[in-house]
C-alpha positions as CSV (number, residue, x, y, z in Angstrom):
1,M,-57.0,222.8,175.9
2,E,-53.6,223.8,177.1
3,T,-51.9,221.5,179.6
4,G,-50.0,222.9,182.6
5,Q,-46.8,221.4,181.2
6,S,-47.0,223.1,177.8
7,S,-47.8,226.4,179.6
8,K,-44.7,226.1,181.8
9,N,-42.5,225.3,178.7
10,R,-43.5,228.5,176.9
11,F,-40.9,231.0,176.2
12,S,-41.8,234.4,177.7
13,F,-41.0,238.1,177.1
14,R,-41.4,240.7,179.9
15,M,-41.2,244.3,178.8
16,V,-42.0,247.8,180.0
17,L,-43.1,250.6,177.8
18,L,-41.9,254.1,178.6
19,G,-42.4,257.5,176.9
20,S,-44.0,260.9,177.1
21,R,-47.7,261.6,176.6
22,S,-49.4,261.0,173.3
23,V,-46.6,259.1,171.6
24,G,-48.7,256.0,171.0
25,K,-47.6,253.6,173.8
26,T,-51.1,251.9,173.9
27,S,-50.9,251.4,170.2
28,V,-47.6,249.7,170.6
29,V,-49.2,247.4,173.3
30,N,-52.0,246.5,170.8
31,T,-49.5,245.9,168.0
32,I,-47.2,243.7,170.1
33,L,-50.0,241.6,171.5
34,G,-52.1,241.5,168.4
35,F,-55.1,243.2,170.2
36,K,-57.8,245.0,168.3
37,E,-57.7,248.7,168.5
38,G,-59.0,249.8,171.9
39,E,-59.0,252.9,173.9
40,E,-55.8,254.3,172.3
41,G,-56.8,257.9,173.1
42,K,-57.4,257.2,176.8
43,R,-54.6,258.4,179.0
44,T,-52.8,255.8,181.1
45,G,-53.0,257.0,184.7
46,H,-51.3,254.0,186.4
47,S,-48.8,251.4,185.3
48,M,-50.8,248.5,184.0
49,K,-49.8,245.0,182.8
50,H,-51.2,243.5,179.6
51,Q,-50.6,239.8,178.7
52,G,-51.1,237.7,175.7
53,V,-49.8,234.7,173.8
54,V,-48.3,235.1,170.3
55,G,-47.5,231.8,168.7
56,T,-45.7,229.9,171.4
57,T,-44.5,233.0,173.2
58,K,-46.1,234.4,176.4
59,I,-45.8,238.2,176.4
60,S,-46.2,240.6,179.3
61,V,-46.2,244.3,178.5
62,V,-46.4,246.9,181.2
63,D,-47.7,250.3,180.0
64,T,-46.7,253.3,182.1
65,P,-48.1,256.9,182.5
66,G,-46.5,259.4,180.2
67,W,-44.7,262.5,181.2
68,W,-44.9,266.0,179.6
69,K,-42.6,265.9,176.6
70,E,-40.6,269.0,177.3
71,F,-40.4,268.7,181.1
72,S,-37.7,266.9,182.9
73,A,-38.4,264.4,185.8
74,Y,-37.8,267.3,188.3
75,D,-41.0,268.9,187.1
76,T,-43.1,265.6,186.9
77,P,-45.5,264.9,189.8
78,E,-44.3,262.4,192.3
79,A,-47.3,260.2,191.6
80,I,-46.2,259.7,188.0
81,K,-42.6,259.1,188.9
82,D,-43.7,256.5,191.5
83,E,-45.8,254.7,188.8
84,V,-42.8,254.6,186.4
85,K,-40.7,253.0,189.2
86,R,-43.5,250.6,190.1
87,S,-43.6,249.3,186.6
88,V,-40.7,246.9,187.0
89,F,-42.4,245.1,189.9
90,L,-45.5,244.3,187.7
91,C,-43.5,241.8,185.6
92,P,-41.6,239.7,188.2
93,P,-38.7,238.8,188.5
94,G,-38.2,241.9,186.2
95,P,-38.5,243.1,182.6
96,H,-36.2,241.7,179.9
97,V,-36.3,244.9,178.0
98,F,-37.6,248.5,178.2
99,L,-39.2,249.9,175.1
100,L,-38.8,253.7,174.9
101,V,-41.6,255.0,172.6
102,I,-40.8,258.0,170.4
103,D,-43.2,259.4,167.8
104,A,-41.5,259.9,164.5
105,D,-43.9,262.6,163.3
106,T,-42.7,265.2,165.9
107,A,-39.4,267.1,166.1
108,F,-37.0,265.9,168.8
109,N,-34.9,268.5,170.5
110,G,-32.6,269.0,173.4
111,R,-35.5,269.5,175.9
112,H,-37.0,266.3,174.8
113,L,-33.7,264.5,175.3
114,K,-33.4,265.8,178.8
115,A,-37.0,264.8,179.6
116,V,-36.4,261.2,178.4
117,T,-33.0,260.9,180.1
118,T,-34.2,262.1,183.5
119,H,-37.3,259.9,183.5
120,L,-35.5,256.7,182.4
121,E,-32.8,257.2,185.0
122,L,-35.4,257.0,187.6
123,L,-34.9,253.3,187.0
124,G,-31.1,253.5,187.4
125,D,-28.2,254.2,185.2
126,A,-28.1,250.7,183.9
127,V,-31.5,251.1,182.2
128,W,-29.9,252.2,178.9
129,K,-28.3,248.7,178.5
130,H,-31.7,247.2,178.4
131,T,-33.6,249.8,176.3
132,I,-34.7,249.7,172.6
133,V,-36.1,252.9,171.0
134,V,-39.4,252.2,169.3
135,F,-40.5,254.8,166.8
136,T,-44.3,255.0,166.2
137,R,-46.0,256.6,163.2
138,G,-43.4,255.4,160.9
139,D,-45.8,256.1,158.0
140,W,-45.0,259.8,158.5
141,L,-41.4,259.2,157.3
142,E,-42.8,258.5,153.7
143,S,-39.8,258.1,151.4
144,H,-37.2,258.9,154.2
145,T,-35.5,256.1,156.1
146,I,-35.5,256.0,159.9
147,E,-31.7,256.4,159.8
148,Q,-32.1,259.7,157.8
149,H,-34.6,260.8,160.4
150,I,-32.3,260.0,163.3
151,E,-29.4,261.8,161.7
152,G,-31.5,264.7,160.5
153,E,-33.0,265.7,163.8
154,G,-31.0,268.7,165.0
155,E,-29.1,269.0,161.7
156,A,-30.3,272.5,161.2
157,L,-28.8,273.5,164.5
158,Q,-25.2,272.5,163.7
159,S,-24.3,276.1,162.9
160,L,-25.1,276.9,166.5
161,S,-22.8,274.1,167.7
162,E,-25.8,272.1,168.9
163,H,-25.7,268.3,169.2
164,R,-28.1,265.9,167.5
165,P,-30.4,264.9,170.3
166,L,-32.2,262.0,168.6
167,L,-28.9,260.5,167.5
168,E,-27.5,260.9,171.0
169,L,-30.5,259.1,172.4
170,V,-30.2,256.2,170.0
171,E,-26.5,255.9,170.8
172,K,-27.3,255.8,174.5
173,C,-29.3,252.7,173.7
174,N,-26.4,251.2,171.8
175,N,-28.1,251.9,168.5
176,R,-31.1,249.6,169.2
177,Y,-34.2,250.9,167.5
178,H,-37.3,249.7,165.7
179,V,-40.0,251.4,163.6
180,I,-43.7,250.7,163.7
181,N,-45.9,251.9,160.8
182,N,-49.3,252.7,162.3
183,L,-51.0,252.3,158.9
184,K,-49.8,248.7,158.7
185,K,-51.0,247.4,162.1
186,H,-51.8,244.0,160.7
187,D,-48.4,243.6,159.1
188,T,-47.0,240.9,161.4
189,T,-43.4,241.3,160.0
190,Q,-42.8,244.5,161.9
191,V,-43.7,242.8,165.2
192,T,-41.7,239.7,164.3
193,E,-38.6,242.0,163.8
194,L,-39.2,243.7,167.1
195,R,-39.4,240.3,168.9
196,R,-36.2,239.3,167.1
197,Q,-34.4,242.3,168.5
198,I,-35.7,241.6,172.0
199,K,-34.5,238.0,171.7
200,N,-31.1,239.2,170.6
201,Q,-30.9,241.6,173.5
202,M,-32.0,238.9,176.0
203,R,-29.3,236.5,174.6
204,Q,-26.6,239.2,175.0
205,Q,-27.7,239.9,178.5
206,M,-27.6,236.2,179.3
207,E,-24.1,235.8,177.8
208,Q,-22.9,238.8,179.8
209,E,-24.3,237.4,183.0
210,I,-22.8,234.0,182.4
211,S,-19.5,235.6,181.7
212,R,-19.7,237.7,184.9
213,R,-20.5,234.7,187.0
214,K,-17.8,232.6,185.4
215,H,-15.3,235.3,186.1
216,E,-16.3,235.6,189.8
217,W,-16.2,231.8,190.1
218,L,-12.8,231.5,188.5
219,I,-11.4,234.2,190.8
220,H,-12.8,232.4,193.8
221,S,-11.4,229.0,192.5
222,R,-8.0,230.6,192.0
223,D,-7.9,231.5,195.7
224,V,-9.0,228.1,196.7
225,F,-6.5,226.5,194.4
226,L,-3.6,228.5,195.8
227,D,-4.8,227.7,199.4
228,L,-4.9,224.0,198.6
229,Q,-1.4,224.2,197.1
230,A,-0.1,225.7,200.3
231,D,-2.0,223.1,202.4
232,L,-0.5,220.3,200.4
233,R,3.0,221.5,200.9
234,G,2.6,221.8,204.6
235,S,0.2,218.9,205.4
236,A,0.9,215.6,207.1
237,P,1.1,212.5,204.9
238,R,-2.2,211.2,206.2
239,A,-4.1,214.3,205.1
240,K,-2.7,214.5,201.6
241,P,-5.0,212.1,199.7
242,K,-8.1,214.2,200.7
243,L,-6.4,217.5,199.9
244,Q,-5.2,216.1,196.5
245,S,-8.8,215.1,195.7
246,E,-10.0,218.6,196.5
247,Y,-7.2,220.1,194.5
248,F,-7.9,218.1,191.3
249,T,-11.7,218.8,191.7
250,V,-11.0,222.5,191.6
251,V,-8.7,222.1,188.6
252,Y,-11.3,220.0,186.8
253,M,-14.1,222.5,187.4
254,C,-12.0,225.4,186.2
255,V,-11.1,223.6,183.0
256,F,-14.8,222.6,182.6
257,W,-16.1,226.1,183.0
258,N,-13.5,227.9,180.9
259,C,-10.0,226.7,180.5
260,T,-9.0,230.0,178.7
261,G,-10.3,232.1,181.6
262,F,-8.5,229.8,184.0
263,L,-5.2,230.2,182.3
264,L,-5.6,233.9,182.0
265,L,-6.3,234.2,185.7
266,F,-3.2,232.2,186.5
267,G,-0.7,234.6,185.0
268,K,-1.3,234.7,181.2
269,T,-1.9,238.2,180.0
270,S,-3.1,237.6,176.4
271,L,-4.3,234.8,174.1
272,N,-1.2,235.3,172.0
273,E,1.0,234.6,175.1
274,M,-1.2,231.7,176.0
275,Y,-0.8,229.9,172.7
276,S,2.8,231.0,171.9
């Protein structure tokens, strides 16, 4: 029996699945959570959260209704768009990652790219920073690699000066992608690799957030630092000990957080200049 403490200490993933109709999103849910094959042919009408525990990891996956593959969001019913937007509220405080599901057994053209782009951007322009492309039906590729598939989609149109829409989509997601072979649903290594990618993305997001907060804090501290310097110069002797204590507290905290960032903010323009 699981204790409340062990439950609290569990690492958790929160993810949202997005994609057009009939690309295999429900199959991805079952693969990630280790569920047995269920109603994979049944259409998802509302955003729905599924939960499970894999090893020591608690996983929440929100499945969303699909859109028509060749139609942009402008032609999608408002009810479907509302469900896509609602998905992020079903895994509070928000998803760690969005999994954009694309079927590898179907051609991907410019209309498909526009459909995907307009639907994902219902969630804001920043959605691409948090998205991994998941290709289903990887067994269809046979002897070809997924990289060849990505590069090849649209290749025949180069004579018409057309772009490669699938390559453009993957690049929008900073070249994050994963393949699921539907004939190997019990192969846990493909899910392990997907989880590894999600963990890496979460770590990068955390590092970026820490860096952003450090930068904001250092800028604020610089202003406080300069104000204290001015106060020290113009203060009465009796007030100086307290101001000196505040002054050195700010200096200490800046060095503790990031001495390199502190020095850069105080007039150094490069690491070379700093250490020269």
